[in-house]
C-alpha positions, 0 to 999 in steps of 0.5 A: 784964675785956674779953670776946672775941666769941662763937666761931662766932657766924657759923657753923653752927646751934647746939644743945644746950649751945652755947645756954649760950654765947650766954646767957653772952656776953649776960650778960657784955656787959651786965656790961661795959657797966655797967663802961664797956666797950662792945665786947661790947654793940655786937657784940650790937646788930650782930646785930640791925641790919638796915641794917648794910652789912657784915652777913652773912645770919643763920641761923634757929638763930643768931637763935633762940639770940640771942633766947633769950639776951636773954630771960634778961636782959630784966629788965635792959634799961632805958632805958640799953640803948635801942640794943639794945632798939630794934634787937631790937624793929624787927628784921623778925621777920615774915619769920622762920620760925615758930620764930624768930618765936615766940622773938622774941614770947617775948622781947618779952612778957618785956620788956614784962612786966618793963619797963613803959617799953617797952610804948608802943614795942612798941604803936606798932610793932604799929600801924605794921605794920597798914598796906599794907606792914608794916615788920616785913617790910621789909629781911628780904631778904638779911639772913635766910637762910631768910626765908619768903614769907608772904601779908599775911593771914598777916603780920596773923595774927602781928601779932594773935597778938602783940597778944593776948599783950601784952594778956593780960600788961599789963591797962592796955594798952587805955588806951595803945592808944586814942591809937594808933588815931588816930595811925596811921590812914592820912591820908584821901588815902592809897591806898585799900588802906592805909585798908581794911587798917588799918581791918580790922585795927582791927575785928579787935582788937574780937573779942579786946579788948572794951575797945577796941570803942568807941574802934575804932568811934569812930576808924573812923567819924570817918575815914569821915566825913571822907572822906564830907564831902569829897565835895562833888558828886553821885556821879551826876555822875561818870558824866556826866563819864565817870568811874567810882568806883574799886574795889579787889581786897581779897581778892587783896591779902590772900591773894597771897603776895609774889612770886606772880603769875599773869602778868597785871597784878596788881589791886594794881598801877597801870597805870604798873607793869603793864609790869614783869615778875613778877620785879620783884614778888618781895618784898612791899616792892617793891610800889609805893605808887602804888595801883592803886585811886586811879590806875585812873580813866578818861582824863577825869580827866586833863582835870580832876584835881578829878574824879579826886580826887572819884572816888578819894575815892568809891572809898575811902569805898565800900571802907571802907563795904563792909568795915564792912558785911562785918565787921558781917555776920559779927559779928552772927551771934554771941550776942545780947548781943554784937550788942546791945552793939555796937548801943549802942556804934554809937548812942552814936557816932551821937549824938556824931559822926554826928548833928552832922555835916552834909553826911554822906551814907553813914556814917549808913547803918551805923545804917540797916542795923544797926537792921534786924536787930532791931525793938528796934534800930529802936525804940531808934534812933527813940527816941533821935532823937525824944528828941534832936529833941522833948525838952530833956534834960540834954545839950541843956540844958547847951549854948547854945540855938543849938547845941541847936536845930541838933541838934534840927533835925538829929535831926527830919530823921533821923526823917523820913528814916528813917521814910520810907525804911526798909522795916523801919519798919512802919505802926504804928511810923510812926503812933506817930512821927507822933503824937509829932511832931504832939503836939509841934506841938500844944504849939507852937501852944498855946504860941504862942497863949498868949503872944499879942502877946509871942510871937516873930513867925512865921519867927523863929529861936525857931520853928526847931524847930517848922518842922523838926518840921513839915517832918519831918511833911510828908516822912513824909506823902509817903512813908507816906500809905498807912500813915497812913490810920486803922486798925482800933482792934482791931488789937493791933499797931497799937495798941501803947502809946507806952511799949512802943514806945519804952522808956527804954533806960537807956543814953541820956538819954530822957524816961521815956516817949516818949508826949509829956507836954507839958501841955494838949497831951496832955489829949485823948490821955490821956483817950482812952487812959483811956476805952477799951481802946486805948492810942492815940486814933482819927483823924478823917476817915480819918486817923491820930491827930495829923494833924488837928493838921497841918491846924490847923498849916497854917492857923495864924499860924505858917504852916509851908508858908511857912517849910519848904523849898519842894520839900518843901512842893510835894511835900506839897501834891501828895500831900495833894491827891491823897489828899484830905487837904488842899488847900494851894495857896491858902496856898502862892500867898498865901505866895509873894505875901507873900514877894515883898512882904517881899523888896522891903521888905527890899531897900529897907531893906538898909543897916539890915537885920541879916545872915543869922543863922548858928549858929557852934558845935557844928557838925562838918564834916570837922574839929571846926572848922566851915566858916563858909559851910557851917553851917546857919542858923536862920530869919531874917525871910523865910527857909525852912528848909534841907532835910536828909534824911540817908537820901537815895539811897545812891550808893556802887556796891560797898557799895550792895547792903547797903542796897538791899533795906532801902530805900524808893524814891519810885517804890515810894510815888508816889500811884497814879491814882484811878479817879474822876480823869477830868480828866487829858488823854491818859490811856487806860490801862485799869484792868487795866494799872494793876495790872500797872505799877510805882511808876515808871509809876504816878507818871508817870501821876499826874504827867500828872494833876497837871501842869496843877495845878502852880503856878508852873511846878513839875511832879511830875517835878521834885519827885520828882527832888528827893526821889530825887536828893538835890537837896533836901539841901544838898549840891550845889555 
């Protein structure tokens, strides 16, 4: 029998026994639908269709009654009721008062608990509303009689309360949510606020769902990497063009109620909208999608849109990095086990995503910052990098030789850059890292000597890792030469055993102990350890253990000064001579003559000379597929190794404060003028003045002394700029 519409459906608020009338109507509508009569069912659906043109404002009491009635029949709402379920799930419940909103949440929880087919739909809607303009708020104006005026922060609080409830009801929900994290992340070219707000909501999920910690951080870091590698110019050049990085006002975007205005153009509003009156922004959905943060750039952008795109991307990445630092700063104040687990997670993501990503300049600083929180974190980070650079483990053995070599070269660059730049890496750790690197070089020299005529020629691709490690040693020496002086053998801290310094973490494929065990190469170290109380051997000629191997490598047939990056070699030569470690210029000049001769020969044989060999696999750029021209090359017959130092100076303005206090600038370590250096011209600075001057001025004096010694027109200033301005890293276009 056909039922009649519920009497008083559009009337005054319903209380007491009248709730039973709504329940009866809903049950009857479902029964008649099963019998083919759809009129009552369609009337029920119409109560939740926001877009209906003839819809009248609905009172809170009516909505509460309808939602309560639907909760009673949630078990019957299968896919044949899709129109009704979709209408209810997509209803703008975020705009409802608390009691009606809570009723909507109760219905939704009952639905997904009873009918698993609606779990994915509901989860998708949650993530679609984590952006800048929550869809569950849109359309409420004029349809809900008593719609409140919440802030975005309050809207997001409701969303997270819903998601927490769903996670309690559906234990398998995290597996459903994982693909949605990526699916609904705003595209990297979308406005900055959309990126940052969505990202903040993702990291908030990790505070109540441990199963999503790794997927969430994997998604966020991947998005940040895509933006990072898309910035192909030095950020300092933006200022030269008269363009500033964009910034955002995140706090105001979260805390301002919709419609609230202080009479001045909102920080959320682009200049094009600034002329509108406050009444034009009286609802949240009226805010324009043209983000102020991507539009408020200097006029120079109008003349060269490409610079504007770079500035927008830089501002976007800056805001995302700051949001990550802010969250981590709050998170690490929790229990030690919590922050240790997150560090393990970030370290694993680093190995899978960041390490293989060339051209990344800033994202890796998350590990740089996090590892400063605990000496154990720094040791674990270095242990992982040394393992990936010096040792062939199960993961590298399963890949191709070329792919494994690329990862090992990148890891060696990370070791060098981290030890050189991080203030929290102490002298004892620096010496231990150097000993590992030098022992690897020793093993390489021994292997080359043992193979004799069968060994690959110097400069061959088979020696690429050897040269990468050599370059890492040169770079570390330039920054940490003071810490590489021979130390007192009775200092307990500086004599820590390698096994104690870099233990097997159990979570990574490290060697059992990171003291190298490379056959005969370590016999001298083992005997030194067994014959005395110290676990480390003493150095010779006033230098830390292992550096004598560097001196032998430099004069060996493998000749790393020829095949390492020229800027790094020149800077190492300056510092090595200044400190009395070794004189390298005769070898550098001989290499230059040989290189010129080889280049002439290759030019004459060009038709039959193979092209430069490049690796094409396992190189991650902004997408999993590498760009052919950007893939790092291993060595050919006359090529030098690319210089990639991932912790070069951090150039993002708003987030740089988290890095600056941890960061060692070149001016902090530039060699000082020695008292007995009297061969420089124009130097009349007193020793008392010397003590009061900073590192930058000390380097200026050092530059004056060394300028006359610089071969081929190179100057210390140019080489210092290479170290400090990222020009030795393969980023400039």
